N, C-alpha and C positions, 0 to 999 in steps of 0.2 A: 461522072458519078451521079447516081440518082440522089436527089435531095428533096426535102420538103420546104416549100417556100411560103412566106407570109408577106403581106403588103404593109408598108408604112402608110398610115392614113390618119385622118383627124377622127378622133374618137371621144366619147364621154367616159371617163373613168374616175374613180375615187381611191384615195389612199386611206386605208383603215388600219387599226391596231386591234388585235383579238387577244383576249385573255379570259381565264376562268374567274368568275366572280361568285358572289353569294347575295341571295335575296334576304332582306331583313325588314322587320317592322321599324318605322322610323322612330317611334317613341315607345320603349318598352318600360312599364312600371312594375317595380318589384315591391310587393307588399311584405313588410317586416313586422316582427313583434315590437310593440311599443313598450311593453313591461315584461319583467320576468314572471313566469308562472306556468301553469300547465295548459298546453295547447290542445284543444279538443280535436278529434279526428276531422280532417277536411273531407267534406262530401263533394266538393267540385272535382272535375277531371279536365284534362286538357281538351279544348274545344268547346267547353261550355260557355254560353253567353252570360255576361254580367252588365249590370247597369250602374252607372256612376252615382254613388251616394245612396244606393238602394240595396244592392245585392250584398248580403253579409257573406264575406269570404272566409273568415275565421273568427273564432272566439277564444279567449284566454281567461282561465280561471286561476284561483290561487293554488299554488303548489303545496303538496303535503309537506308537514314539518319534518325536520331531519330526525332520523332514528337516534335514540340514545344508546350509548354503549353502557356497560355495567357500572363504570365509575361515574359517568354523567347522571345515570339514573339514581345511584346512591346519593349524589350531591343534591339532585332534585327532590328526592324523598326526605332528606334531612332539611332542606329548605322549606318544604311543605309542613313538616312537623313543627319547625320553629315558627312559622307563620300561624299555625293553629294555636300553639301555645301563646303567641302574642295576642291573638284574638280573645283567648280566655282571660289573659291579664287585662286587656282593655275593658272587657265586660265587668271584671271585678272592680277596676278603677271607676267605672261608671256607677256601679252599685254604691260604692263608697261615697262618691260625690253626690248621688241622689239622697243618701242617708244624711249626709252633712246639710244638704239643702233643706231636708224636712226639719231637722233640729234648728237650723238657723231661722227658718220661717216661724216655727212655734215661739222661739225667743223674741222675734221681732214683734210678733202679735201680742205676746205677754207685755213687752215693754211699751207698746202703744196703749194698751188698756191702762197700765199703771200711770203713764204719762198724762192720759186724760183725767185721771183721779188726782193729779198733782202729787203722786207718790213717788215719781221717778224723774230725775233731772233730764233736761233735753239732750245733753251730751250722751247719756247712756242710751237713749232712744236712737240717736244717730249712729252710735256704735253697732247696735243691733241691726239696724237697717243696712249698714255697710256689710256686716257679715252675711246678711241674706243675699245681697247683690253678688258678693264674691262667691258665694256657694252656687248661685244660679250660673255664673260664668264658668265655674269648675265643671259643672254638669255639661254645659255646651262643649267645652273642650274635650271632655271624656267621651262624649258621643261622636265628635269629629274624629278622634283618635281611634275609636272602635271601627268607624267606617274605613279609615285608612288601612287598618289591619285586616279587615275583611277583604278588601280589594287585593291586598298583598297575598292573602291565602288563595284567592281565586287565581292570580297570576301564577303562583307556584303550582297550584293543581293543574292549570292548563298546560304547563311544561310536561307534566307526567301523562296527561291524558292524550295529548298530541294527536297522532294518527289513529288513535283508538276511536275517535269520533267518526261514526259511520254515516252522519247526516250528509245531504247533498251539498256539493260545493257551489256557492253562488257564483255566477259568471261576472267577472269584473270588467272586461273589455271586449267589445265586438268591433272587428275591422270590416269596413265596407269597401267596395271597389272604388278606386279613385277616378277611374275613367270607364266609359262604356266600351265594350269589345269583347274579346274572347280570352279564356285562360289559355296561356301558351305552355306553361309548365307548372306543375305542383312540386315544389322543392322539399316540402315537409308535409307529408300526408298523415302519418300515423299520430296518435295521441302521445305527447311527450312533453318533458319540461324544456322551455326554451328560455334564452336570455334576451335582454333588449337588443334589438337590431338583427335578430336571427331571421333570415329570408324565409319566406313561407311559400309564396307563388309569384308567377309573372303574368302580367296582364297587358295586352296590346290590341290594336285595331288592325285586323288583317287587311283592310282596305287601304291602309296607309303604308304601303310598301315602298321600299327604295332598294337600289342595287349598289353594292360596294365592290369594287374591283381594285386589286393592287397591281399597278403598272410599274414596269422598269422606269427609273427616273428619266432615262433618255427619251422614253415615249411619252411620259407625262408632261414634259415641257412643251410639247406640241398640241396638247389637249386644251381647249378653251371652254369656258363656261358657256353653256347653250349649244354646244355641239351635238349633232344628232347621232344616235346610236341605235343598235338592234340587240335585242335580248333573245338568244336561241339556246338550244341544248337543255331546256328545262322539262321537255316532254310535251310541249304544246307548240302552237303556231308562233312564229317570231312576233315579238312585242316591240313597239316603238318606245324609245326613251330619249332623254336629253341629259347632258352633263350639267349637274347642279353646283357641284363644287370640286375643286382640286385642292386637296389639303396642302399647306405650305411647307410641311416638314416630311421627310423620308424616314424610313426605318430599314434596318438590315434584316434580310430574310435568306435563309439558306435553302437553295434549290434542291431537287431531287438528286442532282449530281454532286451535292455537297459544296456547291459555289455559293460564296456570299453575294448577294445582290442588294442594291438599293432600291427599295420599292416605295411608291407613293400611293396613298389611298385616293381614289376617285369615287365620288358619289353621284349616282344617276337617279333621276326621278322617272318613273314609268308614265307613259302617256296613253291616251285612248280609253275605251270603255273598260270598266272594272270587271265585267262579266267575262272578258276574254282571258283574264288572268286569275279567275276565281280559284283555280286549283293550285296556283303558286303560293307557297307558304314561307313562313319565317325559317331561315336557315337553308333554304333549298339552293342546290348548285345550279349555276347558269353559265352560259358563255356570252360574253360582252364583246360586241364589235362596234368600235367608236370610229366615226369618220373624222379623219384629220384633215383631209384636203379633198376637194372635188372640182373637176374642170370639165367643161363642155367644148367640143371642137378642138381638142388638144391633139397636136401632131404626135403620134405615139407609135412605139415599136413593141412587139411582143418580147417579154423578158426571155423567152426560150431562145431568142436569136442573139442574145448578148453574151460576151466573154471579155475577159481581161486581156489587154495587150500591153504588158508592162504595167504602168500605173493608170492607163487610160481604159475607157470602155470602147469596144469595137464590135463590128458585125461584118459578115460577108454579104456584099451586095452582088446580085447577078447583073451583069452587063454584057451584052452580046454573047450570052451563053457561057460566060466564064465568071468565076468567083473573084471578087475584088475585096481586099481588106480595106474597111472604112472606119477610121476613128470617129467616135460620136461623143457629143456632149449631152449629158442627160440632166433632167430636172427631177420632178417628183416620180415616185415609183410605187407601184402596187404589186400584188402577187402575180398579175397577168401581163400588165403593160408598164411601159416607162415612158416619160415625157422626153421628147427629142428637142433639144435646144439648138443643135447644130450638127452638120455632117451629113444629113439625109434630107430628102424632099419627099412630099407626098407622092405616092404611086411607086416608089422604089420597092424592088423585091429583095427580100432578105432571106437567108437560109436559116431554118430552125434547127436547133441542136446540132451544129456542125461537128462532124468527127474530126479525129486527128489526120484523116486522109484528105481533108480539104485544105488547100493552101492557095496562096496568091496565084491567080491565072489558071486554076484547075477548071477543066470543062465540066459542066454540070448539066443535068437534065431534070426538070421538075416532075415529080410524081404526083403531087397534089397541089391544089391552089389554096390560098388563104386571103 
């Protein structure tokens, strides 16, 4: 039988795990509204640069008052009329108090003159002075009452005027960039009324990228912090990276086939010059290849030569022109090679991709070398 052969030899190979991941900025800052009010239209767009503490990213002014329905307007008009009448009453009370003060002042002056001429007892003079001071206090009280009624009238009139005021709205609050970087997304661009905590835009530093990849839990247990990795599939040259953190908890994720899988998030930091990854942005899709194990001078066999013989691994070894079934003990395994721990020696020739026509003792002839 013609067969393709490969050699068992010492090789350098590594075991990796490959999965689709996502590039993201390590620290993304969301600028939110600090007060309720009318947000002015945002002039910034995604990609614009901002400086920490200097660039004004948003401004919030007072919101317009609520519109009055017919019933509320009728109540407001009645309240205004009542406040206007109260002002008129307070003015009349002030005029009355001033008239009383003028009379009391005249009486006190007359009593003083008579007392100096010894024509009026001291007690009557004291009574006249007391009436004068009481009248002065009544005037002060009437003036204060008039001021209160005037403010009440202004308050009632303001409810009616409300949105009729066409004057410019003073800006209450300006929001500045918390960090230097670029605008990632403008969440609220148009002018509108916002509530406290409403997100407005996101800011981040594109130079501070990291990679997050969700690995199967059985693969994640073999990943160690500091392990080397490669980032590919993003549209540029492969980028070096290292594992920064393996999160301690897993989560359930449903695969494209509808199978529930336990996944673990692994965070990687990019290495090398930033200029090589300048085009890589927040949320970009990438392929992550993490090195789980690497060996040099490892006795190995091509994976294409392996098959199952019961519960053991085996391969066909060519000896004296015949195929011989040989059980093998394997160690680490990659997509191309597997580590041989027992059953084979360096230099052995094995059959690649043996067909069902190959059996113990079958005469074979090599068609290529490996």
